[in-house]
Each structure stands twice: as C-alpha cells, then as structure tokens.
C-alpha positions in Angstrom: -93.3 -37.1 298.1 -90.2 -35.0 296.4 -90.0 -32.2 298.7 -90.1 -34.6 302.1 -87.0 -36.6 299.1 -84.9 -33.6 299.4 -85.7 -32.8 302.5 -84.2 -36.4 304.2 -81.0 -36.0 301.5 -80.2 -32.5 302.9 -80.4 -34.2 306.3 -77.4 -36.7 305.2 -80.0 -39.5 304.6 -79.5 -41.7 301.7 -82.8 -42.5 300.0 -84.1 -45.6 298.1 -87.3 -45.2 296.5 -89.4 -48.3 295.7 -91.2 -48.6 293.0 -94.4 -50.7 293.5 -95.6 -53.5 291.3 -99.4 -52.4 290.6 -102.0 -54.6 292.5 -104.9 -54.5 289.4 -108.2 -54.1 290.2 -110.6 -56.6 291.8 -113.4 -55.1 290.8 -114.8 -57.1 287.6 -113.4 -60.4 288.8 -115.6 -62.9 290.3 -116.3 -62.6 293.9 -114.5 -65.7 294.6 -111.3 -64.2 292.8 -111.3 -61.5 294.6 -109.5 -62.1 298.2 -107.0 -64.0 296.5 -106.3 -61.3 294.0 -106.0 -59.1 296.6 -103.7 -61.6 298.6 -101.7 -61.6 295.6 -101.5 -58.1 295.2 -100.4 -57.6 298.6 -97.6 -60.5 298.9 -95.9 -58.9 295.6 -95.5 -55.6 296.9 -94.0 -57.3 300.4 -91.7 -59.2 298.2 -91.0 -56.0 296.4 -90.3 -53.9 299.8 -88.3 -57.4 300.9 -86.4 -57.2 298.1 -85.2 -53.1 298.3 -84.7 -53.4 301.8 -82.5 -55.9 301.8 -80.6 -54.6 298.3 -80.4 -50.8 300.5 -79.4 -51.8 303.3 -76.2 -53.9 301.7 -75.4 -50.7 299.9 -75.1 -48.7 303.1 -71.4 -49.5 304.1 -72.1 -46.8 307.6 -76.3 -47.0 308.4 -76.8 -50.4 306.7 -78.1 -51.5 309.9 -80.3 -48.5 310.5 -83.0 -48.1 308.2 -86.1 -45.8 308.5 -89.7 -46.7 305.9 -91.6 -43.8 305.1 -95.0 -44.9 303.1 -98.3 -43.8 302.5 -102.1 -44.9 301.9 -102.5 -48.4 301.5 -99.0 -49.3 301.2 -97.9 -48.5 304.3 -99.7 -51.8 305.0 -97.4 -54.1 303.4 -94.7 -51.8 304.5 -95.1 -53.0 308.4 -96.2 -56.3 307.6 -93.1 -56.4 305.4 -90.4 -54.7 308.2 -91.0 -57.0 311.0 -88.5 -59.0 309.3 -85.8 -57.1 309.2 -83.9 -55.7 312.5 -82.4 -53.3 310.5 -85.7 -51.1 310.5 -85.5 -48.8 313.3 -88.5 -46.3 312.7 -91.6 -45.6 310.6 -93.0 -42.6 309.3 -97.1 -43.3 307.7 -97.7 -40.7 305.9 -102.5 -41.2 305.6 -101.7 -44.6 306.3 -104.2 -47.5 306.3 -103.7 -50.5 307.9 -104.7 -54.0 308.8 -105.8 -55.0 312.1 -102.5 -57.5 312.3 -100.1 -54.4 311.0 -101.8 -52.3 313.9 -100.8 -55.3 316.1 -96.9 -55.3 315.0 -96.2 -52.1 314.9 -97.9 -52.2 319.1 -96.0 -54.9 319.9 -92.7 -53.0 318.3 -92.0 -51.4 321.6 -88.5 -50.3 320.7 -89.3 -48.3 317.2 -91.4 -45.5 317.2 -93.8 -44.5 314.6 -94.6 -40.9 313.3 -98.1 -40.4 311.6 -99.3 -37.7 310.0 -103.1 -37.4 308.8 -105.3 -35.0 308.1 -109.1 -34.9 309.4 -111.1 -35.5 306.9 -109.7 -38.8 305.8 -111.5 -40.9 308.5 -110.3 -44.0 307.5 -106.6 -43.2 307.8 -107.4 -40.8 310.8 -109.4 -43.9 313.0 -105.6 -46.0 311.8 -103.1 -43.8 312.6 -105.3 -42.7 316.0 -105.2 -46.2 316.5 -100.9 -46.8 316.0 -100.6 -43.4 318.3 -102.7 -45.0 321.5 -100.8 -48.3 320.8 -97.6 -47.6 321.1 -95.5 -47.1 324.0 -92.5 -46.0 322.4 -91.9 -42.2 323.9 -90.8 -41.1 320.2 -94.1 -42.2 318.6 -95.8 -39.0 317.4 -99.3 -38.3 315.4 -99.8 -34.8 313.9 -103.6 -34.3 312.9 -104.2 -31.5 309.8 -107.5 -29.9 308.6 -108.0 -29.7 305.1 -104.5 -31.1 303.6 -106.5 -34.2 301.8 -104.3 -37.5 301.8 -100.5 -38.5 301.4 -98.4 -36.5 299.4 -101.0 -33.9 299.0 -100.4 -33.3 303.3 -96.8 -32.1 302.7 -97.6 -30.1 299.9 -100.6 -28.7 301.4 -98.9 -27.3 304.2 -96.4 -25.6 302.2 -99.2 -23.7 300.2 -101.4 -23.1 303.7 -98.3 -21.9 305.7 -95.6 -20.7 303.9 -94.4 -18.5 306.8 -93.8 -21.0 308.7 -91.4 -23.8 309.3 -91.8 -26.5 306.5 -93.2 -29.7 307.1 -90.6 -31.7 305.6 -88.0 -30.6 307.8 -90.1 -31.4 310.7 -89.9 -35.0 309.4 -86.6 -35.4 308.2 -85.6 -33.8 311.4 -87.7 -36.6 313.2 -85.9 -39.3 311.2 -82.4 -38.6 312.0 -83.1 -38.5 315.4 -84.4 -41.8 315.2 -81.8 -43.3 313.3 -78.8 -41.5 315.0 -80.2 -42.4 318.6 -79.6 -46.1 317.9 -76.1 -46.3 317.2 -73.5 -47.3 314.4 -74.1 -51.7 314.5 -72.2 -54.1 312.8 -71.2 -58.2 312.9 -68.2 -58.8 314.9 -66.0 -61.7 316.1 -63.2 -62.5 318.1 -61.3 -65.5 320.0 -61.4 -66.7 323.8 -58.8 -68.1 325.7 -59.1 -71.3 324.3 -59.9 -70.9 320.7 -63.3 -70.4 320.5 -64.6 -67.9 317.8 -67.3 -65.8 319.3 -69.5 -63.9 316.9 -72.0 -61.2 318.4 -73.5 -57.9 317.6 -71.7 -54.1 318.5 -73.5 -51.6 318.8 -71.5 -48.2 319.3 -73.3 -44.6 319.9 -73.0 -41.7 317.2 -72.2 -39.1 319.9 -68.2 -39.9 320.8 -68.2 -36.5 323.0 -67.3 -39.4 326.1 -66.4 -42.7 326.2 -69.6 -45.0 326.5 -70.6 -47.0 329.6 -70.7 -50.9 328.2 -72.9 -53.7 328.5 -72.6 -57.7 327.8 -75.5 -59.5 326.5 -75.6 -63.3 327.3 -78.0 -65.9 326.0 -79.5 -69.0 327.2 -78.2 -72.4 326.3 -81.5 -72.9 324.3 -81.2 -69.4 322.3 -78.9 -67.2 321.1 -77.8 -63.3 320.9 -81.6 -63.1 318.8 -83.2 -63.1 322.3 -81.9 -59.6 322.9 -82.5 -57.9 319.3 -84.9 -55.5 321.6 -82.8 -55.1 324.9 -79.4 -54.4 322.3 -81.8 -51.3 320.9 -83.0 -50.1 324.3 -79.6 -49.8 325.5 -78.0 -48.2 322.4 -80.7 -45.5 322.6 -80.1 -44.8 326.2 -76.3 -44.3 325.2 -74.7 -47.9 325.7 -71.8 -49.7 323.8 -73.4 -52.9 323.3 -72.2 -56.5 322.7 -74.6 -58.9 322.1 -72.6 -62.4 321.5 -73.3 -66.1 320.2 -71.4 -67.8 323.2 -69.3 -71.0 322.5 -71.4 -73.7 320.8 -74.9 -71.4 319.7 -75.7 -69.2 317.0 -72.6 -69.0 314.9 -70.1 -69.6 317.6 -69.6 -73.2 316.4 -66.1 -73.5 315.0 -65.2 -76.1 317.5 -68.8 -77.7 317.7 -72.6 -77.2 318.6 -73.7 -76.6 322.5 -75.4 -80.0 322.9 -72.4 -82.3 321.8 -69.8 -80.7 324.1 -68.8 -82.1 327.2 -70.2 -80.7 330.6 -67.0 -79.1 331.0 -66.5 -77.5 328.0 -70.3 -76.1 328.7 -69.4 -74.5 331.9 -65.6 -72.7 329.7 -68.4 -69.9 328.2 -67.2 -68.0 331.0 -64.1 -67.1 328.9 -66.1 -66.5 326.6 -67.9 -63.6 328.5 -64.4 -62.9 329.8 -63.1 -62.3 326.1 -66.8 -60.5 325.9 -65.8 -57.6 328.2 -62.1 -57.3 327.0 -63.5 -56.9 323.3 -65.8 -54.4 324.2 -63.9 -52.3 326.3 -60.8 -52.5 323.4 -63.3 -49.8 321.6 -61.8 -46.2 321.8 -65.1 -45.2 322.5 -66.3 -47.3 325.3 -65.8 -46.5 329.1 -63.7 -49.5 330.1 -64.4 -48.8 333.8 -68.3 -49.5 333.7 -69.4 -52.2 332.1 -73.1 -54.2 332.9 -73.7 -57.7 332.0 -76.9 -59.3 331.5 -77.4 -63.1 331.8 -80.2 -65.6 331.4 -80.0 -69.3 332.9 -76.5 -70.5 332.0 -75.9 -67.1 330.3 -76.2 -66.1 334.2 -73.7 -68.3 334.8 -71.2 -67.5 332.8 -71.9 -63.6 333.7 -71.5 -64.0 337.2 -68.2 -66.3 336.7 -66.5 -64.4 333.5 -66.6 -61.3 336.1 -65.5 -62.4 339.5 -62.5 -60.3 340.8 -63.4 -57.9 337.2 -63.4 -54.3 338.3 -64.4 -53.4 335.5 -68.1 -54.7 335.4 -70.2 -52.3 338.0 -73.7 -54.2 337.5 -75.0 -57.6 336.5 -78.7 -58.6 335.7 -79.2 -62.5 336.4 -82.4 -63.6 334.4 -84.2 -66.9 336.3 -81.8 -69.9 336.8 -78.7 -69.1 338.0 -77.7 -70.4 341.7 -74.3 -69.9 343.1 -72.1 -72.7 342.6 -69.4 -72.5 345.2 -69.1 -69.8 348.3 -66.7 -67.7 346.1 -69.7 -66.8 343.5 -72.0 -66.0 346.9 -69.1 -63.9 348.4 -68.7 -62.1 345.2 -72.6 -61.5 344.7 -73.1 -60.4 348.1 -69.9 -58.3 348.9 -71.1 -54.9 347.8 -68.4 -54.8 345.1 -71.1 -55.3 342.1 -74.5 -54.2 341.7 -77.3 -56.8 341.0 -80.2 -57.6 339.4 -82.5 -60.8 340.6 -85.3 -61.7 338.3 -87.0 -64.8 338.5 -90.9 -66.3 338.6 -92.6 -68.3 341.3 -92.6 -71.5 339.5 -88.8 -71.7 340.0 -89.1 -72.6 343.5 -85.4 -73.5 344.6 -84.0 -70.4 342.6 -86.3 -67.9 343.8 -85.0 -69.1 347.4 -81.6 -68.6 346.6 -81.9 -65.4 344.4 -84.0 -63.9 348.0 -81.1 -65.4 349.8 -78.7 -63.6 348.0 -80.3 -60.2 347.7 -81.0 -60.5 351.4 -77.7 -61.1 352.3 -76.4 -58.2 351.1 -76.2 -54.5 352.2 -75.8 -52.3 348.4 -78.5 -50.5 348.2 -78.6 -50.9 344.2 -79.7 -54.3 344.6 -82.8 -55.5 343.1 -84.6 -58.5 343.2 -87.9 -58.8 341.1 -90.2 -61.8 341.4 -92.7 -62.9 338.5 -96.2 -65.3 339.0 -96.0 -68.7 336.9 -92.9 -70.8 335.6 -91.3 -68.3 332.7 -87.7 -68.8 331.8 -85.2 -66.2 330.7 -86.6 -64.4 327.5 -89.8 -65.8 328.2 -90.2 -62.6 330.8 -90.0 -59.9 328.0 -93.0 -61.6 326.7 -94.5 -61.3 330.2 -93.9 -57.9 330.6 -93.2 -55.3 328.0 -91.8 -52.9 330.9 -88.8 -55.6 331.5 -86.5 -54.4 329.3 -86.8 -50.4 329.8 -86.7 -51.0 333.4 -83.2 -53.3 332.8 -82.1 -50.7 331.0 -83.2 -47.5 333.5 -81.6 -50.1 335.6 -78.5 -50.8 334.4 -78.0 -46.9 333.5 -77.6 -46.3 337.3 -75.7 -49.4 338.3 -73.0 -48.8 335.9 -72.9 -45.1 337.2 -72.3 -46.0 341.0 
C-alpha cells in the first residue's frame, strides 16, 4: 500500500511497516498436522506484531501511546488478536479483512476504538466479515466503504486511483480518518507526584491535543481491589470528549507502593487515600492546559470515599460520580453531597441494599437538578458495572461534561 503509506506520512504520521513471517502451506501436510501448522503460523505472526508494536511505541517520544493498526486480508485477524493486549492501539483500518469469530468479538467489545473497513463487493468472504464488524461496533466513528470491481487488499487503493482519477484519492480520505482518530484521544504519559504525607502516586495523564481553551479535568479513583487499569476504557472516552484526565493508582495499589501495599496498611493509613485524591486534583489543575475551575471526579467503593473526602470544601470540583459501596461517614459528608455545591451521580445495584437505600436518600435530599441516581439489578460492584452495561461509561462521560459546565 505504497500510496497509503506516502499519504499517511504527508499527514504527519510516523509509519512502521512490518515484515511478517511466512505461514507456509499446509496443503501437503498430513491432516493431523494442518491445524497445528496453521496455529503455529498465526502465533508467529502475532509475535512479530507484538514485538513491532512495543518497539514502535518506544521509538515515539510523542504519540507512542496513540497507534493505529492497518492490515489487509487474513493478516487482519492476527493484527486484531495481537493488538487487544496493547492499550496504545486506538484505531484500526482493515482492508479486505478476513477475520475469525474471536477477532470479530474483540472488535465488538472494544467499544472505545473505531474501525474503518474497506472492501470490494466481489470479495464475498471479506465483505461478510467487514460488514459483521461494522454492524457490531458501537463506536460513532466506525465506518465501512464498499466498492465494486476494485479487487482485494492493496488493489483497492490503486484501483480507485485508476477508476476515479478526478475524485479525491482514497488514500487521502483514509489518512484523514486515521489522523482524526489519533489526535482526538489526546497526549498520554505516565506521571508521578507526591501526596502531602509522603506517598509517591503514579497515574496516567491524558491531555487534549487542542489548546484553544483550557480543558475540563477528570480524576479517576479505582476500588481497593483494583488499580488504574480498570479505567482504561473510561479514560480514553473522557479524553475523546475533550477532558484532561488523571487516572491514578492510589496508595498501596498498582505502582503506588513506596510506603507499603494496601492490604498491609492500617485502617487509618488506608483511609488517608483522600490525600491522594487531593494531590491528584492539585496535580491535574497545575497543568497549563487544564481549567482549574472545572473538575470532575469518578470513584469506585473506597475510591468513591476518597473522591468525596478529598473534594469537600474544594470549589474546583464541580461533579462527582460515585459507583457502589459509598456511604457517608458523617454529617459533614452528607451535608456536602446534598448542599447543591457539587453535582453527584450515584450508581448502585439492588443487591447492595443498605448502600442503595443510602444513595437514594442522598439523591432525594438534594434539590440539585443535575444530580442523578441509577440502580441496576443484581450485585455487581464498581467496575463490574461497566461489563454489565456497555453504555454506562459513555453515560458517565456525558454527565460529567454537563456537570463540570454548571
């Protein structure tokens, strides 16, 4: 795809072309060996792709966390299967892609990354697979372009140029789509900062590419039995929506263990996670591209406790999204949440009776029109709700956009 490669480079994108190992032919092998030969060939391709993604990402000072994967024909299957393990991959372009059922399932589950499918109608196998991907994806930017008589794979790009010399080059529109996807997710990097009591806190910082005006901020606080990576999908959605995002490992979890691991800490030390929330708000609002007067915080279980206790009295925090497990510790917290000084979104499940009753009472006690209450059936806790309802994360993003703006 030389035309497309040149156009991507013209759009300011770095390119890494991967020389994949040959699968070899299984036609002359005994039947018992054919399946194992195919699997071995696929694993070899996946290993090559994995190595290339890691190497290419490490080479890029800016944008190493924002990669698009372009693949054609049967290689598309291995590319999708491999890429799922790499959070740097943010978009796919599949040209005449031929995919296994598992690859299709992955693309359907990968709700925060779009797919551009290119296929010619006479290629029935690829047309079926690309159509399946298009209709299964819920991402607004996923698209499919079906051509007629343009062949398969790279032939489509060249065939378009020959058949429609007076129309916009196909490679130009593809490169534009890729650039839009990669620039919309923001610039991300791992950062660290200190809490006031000496904990070194690590997190992912994502800043919007656009600097026309300061961006609203969002701080993400996981639960006590998880780390920042439970928010890998939500942080991307927030960045795409124009937020500056700080997704941290609070004390004792993930990489933030310079003073000990969470389950080895005293009850009092664990409760001081509120200081990590405060330090995260301070760090995020110290960034020049962030609007220090418009911050939202999302917390799960103990992370929800830290969100509330780290925000009390801080006018920068406009909105709190609290997911299951949170109950106010005292009247100060209850008064804060019902005062109308902060918009609050409560999300819980019927299986957590006392928590659900308390959250509903808090919701009923405020006259704030932006405060929301959502309850699901069952006993899911925290980030499990994201698996229960794939519309919850986008709903949190839309609510935070409104919440930090009022």
